[in-house]
Steps between C-alpha positions, in 0.01 A plus 500: 500500500649834391469822700237634258288188565483613863366847403122497469393819322153612611284607212279719717360705213143598397488316166638193327633724221707705745621181667601351164682824416689475830601141426621610152698788652667269752577240232738217585587669833173364637424132542225492764185711523226552758138546409272614783160647569543821297577320177305176550156631398624705199678242297746372755405139456550507125832681555606226744446241231690705239795552738501131584487402132785745434726324750457738794420389855174629649417578861125506547452717804131421557513459879210252509312511832179292528379172632729212399260346245464826314874560499555146372274561199654838436855355497394226260391772259822698553709198400370557141672838483852356496611698803804420718410649843158560653431677827232409755454618857699292747210347690469123544173442310599736218840341463360150505250588228769659287738204521220259420389717207849511362512118511781349297566811291881509497526869407273696728642575844283609790619788721330598827473872573607553863477870593478769234802733483260798511413404856690572823439421867252779538302373201472158661373656825224676309389159377500362854823299459741538794760249375835640389536518123796257498312247709190528279713459186666188643162355604357548155816363342449189715147470354651514148756232579239270655271540201769408249528849343818588311581827673382816669478873425669691781698815572877471499482611864361153580688300231798418727266358764315294238829359364623421847194295580410346165828503304450451130176309539304812402595767249455863604353766273560848635305810393556851635837523321634847438850581362694744716353849470168389349167612644330263742159580344229299686741252655607504866742208544740554212858399431748527210551209258842419649370502858209273404727243334742507792208441738405182315241609243497281187291721273440876508189680377576843358245721323524876476878524526512307170182570303493874592873550436620720213678192365316183623745265335800657672314514832436125481861434411627707791279308747606164355861606534437593863337160557798325344745686724298424812471131406879481465548651845228270647677196363 
């Protein structure tokens, strides 16, 4: 796996046409793309198929959250898209349904969302959750492992703790990545690409710092280079 295979570029754009233009601008510097809620209902599913058919990897950030039977049926349908990663909320029944829906599909990997990187300790308190973020992330990661999921989505601030407990049994996808000097936007628990890799993250999700850059291709190359350097030091 090359450094650019670890960079998941978030196509958080209002239309499939704009997303396709971003992919074209990034060119061979991009190998892995995320399609989420903004793009899904406006041509995102067709774009996912086209990207897959064109040899790109696709991260379907759908964050399924429903009763297990409904999630199971939804994941069975998702398998037809040719995606590589799919997110669901890291709750036992949801995870169980997702893994059963994936069945023997050898391509689609199930990732449990632990705690969103837009949340902090105060945010959890507002929801009536008194547990520390790190403890909650580890608990939900445990649910993912027990259900047979392939990995989790978690902040780099918890990645080291996840690696310490679960080793390489689960891959870690880390959003909230911002190169040094970039705006935090709506994220609260952010880190640089290098810090995320050093903490144990396996894949990094980066959106605006790439797709909103003056030169998206060069922005993707710079982040991949930073990933490569951090991997060398981690080794």
